[in-house]
C-alpha positions as CSV (number, residue, x, y, z in Angstrom):
1,M,-43.4,-25.7,111.6
2,K,-40.3,-23.7,111.5
3,S,-39.0,-22.2,108.2
4,S,-35.9,-23.8,106.9
5,C,-34.7,-20.6,105.2
6,S,-31.4,-19.3,106.2
7,P,-31.0,-15.7,107.3
8,R,-29.3,-15.0,104.0
9,A,-32.2,-16.5,102.1
10,K,-34.7,-14.5,104.1
11,C,-32.8,-11.3,103.2
12,L,-32.9,-12.2,99.6
13,L,-36.6,-12.9,99.7
14,Q,-37.3,-9.6,101.4
15,F,-35.2,-7.8,98.7
16,L,-37.2,-9.5,95.9
17,A,-40.5,-8.6,97.6
18,V,-39.4,-4.9,97.8
19,L,-38.3,-5.0,94.2
20,A,-41.6,-6.5,93.0
21,F,-43.4,-3.7,94.9
22,L,-41.3,-1.0,93.4
23,W,-41.0,-2.4,89.8
24,P,-44.2,-0.7,88.3
25,R,-42.9,2.6,89.7
26,M,-39.4,2.3,88.4
27,S,-38.5,4.0,85.1
28,C,-37.7,1.5,82.3
29,A,-36.8,4.4,80.0
30,A,-33.5,4.4,78.1
31,V,-33.4,8.2,78.6
32,P,-32.8,9.0,82.3
33,S,-35.7,10.5,84.2
34,V,-38.3,10.0,81.5
35,E,-41.6,8.7,82.8
36,R,-44.1,10.2,80.4
37,M,-44.4,11.5,76.9
38,I,-46.9,13.7,75.0
39,V,-46.9,13.6,71.2
40,I,-48.8,16.3,69.4
41,G,-49.5,15.6,65.7
42,I,-50.9,18.5,63.7
43,N,-52.5,17.7,60.4
44,G,-51.2,19.8,57.5
45,L,-48.7,21.8,59.5
46,S,-45.8,23.0,57.4
47,P,-42.6,24.4,58.7
48,D,-43.6,27.7,57.0
49,G,-46.7,27.8,59.2
50,I,-44.5,27.8,62.3
51,L,-41.8,30.2,61.1
52,N,-44.1,32.8,59.5
53,S,-46.8,33.0,62.2
54,Q,-46.8,34.4,65.7
55,T,-45.9,31.1,67.4
56,P,-44.3,31.7,70.8
57,H,-45.0,28.3,72.2
58,F,-43.7,26.4,69.3
59,R,-40.5,28.5,69.5
60,K,-40.3,28.0,73.2
61,L,-40.2,24.2,72.6
62,M,-37.6,24.7,69.9
63,K,-35.5,26.9,72.2
64,A,-35.6,24.3,75.0
65,G,-35.2,21.3,72.7
66,A,-33.9,19.8,69.5
67,Y,-35.8,20.4,66.2
68,S,-35.8,20.3,62.4
69,M,-37.8,22.3,59.9
70,Q,-36.5,20.0,57.2
71,A,-38.0,16.6,58.3
72,R,-39.7,14.7,55.5
73,A,-43.1,13.1,55.0
74,V,-43.5,10.0,52.8
75,M,-45.0,9.8,49.3
76,P,-47.8,10.2,48.7
77,T,-48.1,13.3,50.8
78,S,-51.6,12.3,52.0
79,S,-52.8,11.9,55.6
80,S,-53.2,8.1,56.1
81,P,-49.9,7.0,54.6
82,N,-48.1,9.6,56.7
83,W,-49.8,9.1,60.0
84,A,-49.3,5.4,59.5
85,S,-45.6,5.9,58.7
86,M,-45.2,8.1,61.8
87,I,-46.6,5.5,64.2
88,M,-45.5,2.4,62.4
89,G,-41.8,3.1,61.9
90,A,-41.9,2.3,58.2
91,G,-43.1,3.5,54.8
92,P,-46.1,2.6,52.7
93,E,-44.0,0.0,50.9
94,Q,-43.8,-1.9,54.2
95,H,-47.0,-1.1,56.1
96,G,-49.3,-1.0,53.0
97,V,-51.2,2.2,53.9
98,T,-51.0,3.9,50.5
99,S,-54.1,6.1,50.5
100,N,-56.9,7.5,52.6
101,D,-59.1,4.6,51.4
102,W,-57.0,2.1,53.4
103,M,-58.8,-0.1,55.9
104,P,-57.4,-3.0,58.0
105,D,-59.3,-5.3,55.7
106,K,-59.2,-3.3,52.5
107,F,-55.9,-2.5,50.9
108,D,-54.0,-2.7,47.6
109,I,-50.6,-3.7,49.1
110,A,-50.3,-6.3,51.8
111,P,-48.1,-5.4,54.8
112,V,-44.8,-7.1,55.0
113,A,-45.6,-8.1,58.6
114,V,-48.6,-8.3,60.8
115,G,-48.3,-7.8,64.6
116,P,-50.4,-9.3,67.4
117,G,-53.0,-6.5,66.8
118,G,-53.8,-7.8,63.3
119,I,-52.1,-4.9,61.4
120,F,-48.5,-3.7,60.8
121,P,-47.2,-3.1,64.3
122,T,-47.5,0.5,65.7
123,I,-45.6,2.2,68.5
124,V,-48.7,2.0,70.6
125,G,-48.9,-1.8,70.1
126,V,-45.2,-2.2,70.8
127,M,-45.6,-0.1,74.0
128,R,-48.6,-2.1,75.2
129,E,-46.8,-5.4,74.6
130,Q,-43.6,-4.4,76.4
131,R,-45.0,-2.0,79.0
132,P,-48.4,-3.6,79.9
133,Q,-48.7,-1.3,83.0
134,F,-48.6,1.9,80.9
135,N,-51.6,4.2,80.7
136,I,-51.9,5.1,77.0
137,A,-54.4,7.6,75.7
138,V,-55.1,8.9,72.2
139,F,-57.5,11.7,71.3
140,H,-57.8,12.5,67.6
141,D,-59.5,15.3,65.7
142,W,-59.5,13.5,62.3
143,K,-62.0,10.6,62.6
144,D,-59.9,8.2,60.4
145,F,-56.8,8.3,62.6
146,G,-58.1,5.7,65.0
147,R,-58.3,2.9,62.4
148,L,-54.5,3.1,62.1
149,L,-54.0,1.7,65.6
150,E,-54.4,-1.8,67.0
151,T,-58.0,-2.3,68.3
152,N,-58.4,-1.9,72.1
153,T,-54.7,-1.2,72.6
154,P,-54.8,2.2,74.2
155,N,-56.6,2.7,77.5
156,V,-58.5,5.5,75.7
157,L,-58.9,6.0,72.0
158,K,-61.4,8.8,71.3
159,H,-62.4,10.8,68.3
160,V,-63.1,14.5,69.3
161,K,-64.8,17.0,67.0
162,D,-62.2,19.8,66.7
163,S,-58.8,20.9,68.0
164,I,-60.0,22.9,70.9
165,E,-62.2,20.0,72.2
166,T,-59.4,17.5,71.5
167,A,-57.0,19.6,73.6
168,A,-59.6,19.9,76.4
169,E,-60.2,16.1,76.5
170,G,-56.5,15.4,76.5
171,L,-55.8,17.9,79.3
172,G,-58.7,16.6,81.3
173,Y,-57.3,13.1,81.0
174,W,-53.8,14.2,81.8
175,R,-54.9,16.0,85.0
176,T,-56.9,12.9,86.2
177,N,-54.8,10.0,85.0
178,R,-51.2,11.2,84.4
179,P,-50.9,8.8,81.3
180,H,-47.5,7.5,80.4
181,F,-48.1,8.2,76.8
182,L,-50.6,10.8,75.4
183,F,-51.1,11.3,71.7
184,L,-53.1,14.4,70.6
185,H,-54.1,14.8,67.0
186,F,-55.2,18.3,65.7
187,D,-56.9,18.6,62.3
188,G,-57.9,22.3,62.0
189,V,-54.7,23.5,60.3
190,D,-55.3,21.1,57.4
191,H,-58.9,22.4,57.1
192,A,-57.6,26.0,56.9
193,G,-55.1,25.0,54.2
194,H,-57.8,23.3,52.1
195,S,-60.2,26.2,52.5
196,F,-58.0,29.2,52.2
197,G,-54.5,28.0,51.1
198,W,-51.4,27.0,52.9
199,R,-49.8,30.4,52.9
200,S,-53.0,32.3,53.6
201,T,-53.7,34.6,56.5
202,Q,-56.4,32.2,57.7
203,Y,-53.9,29.3,57.6
204,Y,-51.4,31.3,59.7
205,K,-54.2,32.2,62.2
206,Q,-55.1,28.6,62.6
207,V,-51.5,27.7,63.3
208,E,-51.4,30.5,65.9
209,M,-54.5,29.0,67.6
210,V,-52.8,25.6,67.8
211,D,-49.8,27.3,69.2
212,A,-52.0,28.6,72.0
213,L,-53.3,25.0,72.6
214,I,-49.7,23.8,72.9
215,G,-49.1,26.6,75.5
216,A,-52.0,25.3,77.5
217,I,-50.7,21.7,77.3
218,T,-47.2,22.6,78.4
219,D,-48.6,24.8,81.2
220,A,-50.7,21.9,82.5
221,V,-47.7,19.7,82.6
222,E,-45.7,22.3,84.5
223,E,-48.6,22.8,86.9
224,S,-48.6,19.1,87.6
225,G,-44.9,19.2,88.5
226,L,-44.0,16.6,85.9
227,T,-42.1,18.8,83.4
228,G,-38.8,17.2,84.5
229,S,-40.0,13.7,83.6
230,T,-42.1,14.4,80.5
231,V,-40.9,14.5,76.9
232,F,-42.8,16.5,74.3
233,L,-42.7,15.7,70.6
234,V,-44.5,17.9,68.0
235,T,-44.7,17.0,64.4
236,A,-47.0,16.8,61.4
237,D,-48.1,14.4,58.6
238,H,-47.5,16.7,55.6
239,G,-47.5,20.3,54.4
240,G,-49.4,21.7,51.5
241,K,-49.3,23.8,48.3
242,G,-52.0,26.1,47.2
243,K,-55.1,24.5,48.6
244,K,-54.0,20.9,48.2
245,H,-51.5,18.2,49.3
246,G,-50.7,14.8,48.0
247,G,-48.3,16.0,45.3
248,N,-44.6,16.0,44.8
249,S,-43.5,19.5,45.9
250,M,-41.2,20.3,48.8
251,D,-44.0,22.4,50.3
252,E,-46.0,19.3,50.7
253,L,-43.1,17.0,51.7
254,L,-41.4,19.1,54.5
255,I,-42.7,18.8,58.0
256,P,-41.6,20.2,61.4
257,W,-40.1,17.8,64.1
258,I,-39.6,19.2,67.6
259,L,-38.5,17.2,70.6
260,K,-38.1,18.6,74.1
261,G,-37.6,17.1,77.5
262,P,-35.1,15.4,79.9
263,G,-32.1,14.0,78.1
264,V,-32.8,16.1,75.0
265,R,-30.4,18.7,73.6
266,E,-31.5,22.3,74.1
267,D,-31.6,25.1,71.4
268,T,-30.4,22.7,68.8
269,E,-31.4,22.7,65.1
270,L,-30.8,19.1,63.9
271,K,-28.9,18.8,60.6
272,T,-29.2,15.0,60.5
273,R,-31.8,13.5,58.1
274,I,-35.2,12.9,59.7
275,D,-38.0,11.0,58.0
276,T,-41.4,10.7,59.6
277,F,-41.0,7.0,60.1
278,D,-38.1,7.8,62.5
279,T,-40.6,9.1,65.0
280,A,-41.8,5.7,66.3
281,P,-38.3,4.4,66.8
282,T,-37.4,7.6,68.6
283,I,-40.3,7.1,71.0
284,A,-39.2,3.5,71.4
285,H,-35.6,4.6,72.2
286,I,-36.9,7.0,74.8
287,F,-38.8,4.3,76.7
288,G,-36.2,1.6,76.1
289,L,-38.5,-0.5,73.9
290,K,-37.3,-3.2,71.5
291,T,-38.4,-2.3,67.9
292,P,-39.9,-4.7,65.5
293,T,-37.6,-6.0,62.8
294,C,-40.0,-4.9,60.1
295,W,-39.5,-1.2,61.0
296,I,-37.1,0.7,58.8
297,G,-36.9,3.9,60.8
298,K,-34.1,4.8,63.2
299,P,-34.2,6.8,66.4
300,V,-33.0,10.4,66.0
301,L,-30.1,10.0,68.3
302,D,-28.5,13.4,67.5
303,A,-31.5,14.9,69.4
304,F,-30.1,13.6,72.7
305,K,-27.4,14.8,75.0
306,G,-24.1,13.0,74.6
307,S,-24.6,12.6,70.8
308,S,-22.8,14.4,68.0
309,A,-25.6,16.7,66.8
310,A,-24.4,18.8,63.9
311,S,-25.3,22.4,65.0
312,S,-27.1,24.7,67.3
313,T,-28.8,27.8,65.9
314,S,-30.4,29.5,69.0
315,G,-33.9,28.9,67.7
316,K,-33.4,30.7,64.4
317,A,-34.5,28.1,61.9
318,T,-35.1,29.4,58.4
319,L,-36.5,28.1,55.2
320,P,-35.9,29.3,51.6
321,G,-38.2,32.3,51.0
322,Q,-39.1,32.8,54.6
323,R,-40.4,36.3,55.3
324,T,-38.9,38.2,58.2
325,Q,-41.0,39.2,61.2
């Protein structure tokens, strides 16, 4: 039996078939050329730790990207509320993660909204829902980080024993799978702060070790030939004062926030206000994702080319009381 399709209809069907074949390979990102993103979250990293240590790889990212040494954590300046705020685009008042004792079924404040994953929606859950083809991998040094994500949402969600092993696992996965979204969590800087103090020699040495790991990660991306399509974001959950955090000081509240990649301004110190809950909306903006209405954070648009960023300081960020090198 002969087909009744006209030549024009056949051409349209052929076009649609080609489009369907190419669709998973086409970039859906709002920022041109972005196909992948690596987020590096460093527990307890203060801006002082970067600026007063030998940190060539941090500074290289700052020189090639947009950054702030004045970004803010949320209160309380504890790990769970701040990691949650970073990936959930909202604060403790909204997501309900108010302490390190929080569990999905154990909390003092109920979340204002619950997503398909059974908890307040995270950027990973949003990404999985809107980009089901994405390969998403999370390797975390602090064992309690994983409970903040929707169950079974990432392709890989793995607790690794220390920062060096976490980086090795992440790099191995990168080289084998080329994930669209890779989140690496390092915990050793926080341990050094608690054991020796946030401005101790040992603390700065631990920051320098993480700096070397960042160098290994950026080198691996360059070796893969994907630097031109990969965005890096480096930030922290909180700083510290003395040997503690969780209090009300600026040393505990301030965190670094560094973004580098295609579409991102270069050598730009951002003067716009940045809160940690702006991180998830910024990731969503990069990939062109629709954000949940329960999020209060906003994308850091001044970090991107074509925006009205306030200033460029050639990588010479400073803090009050910073010692010169």
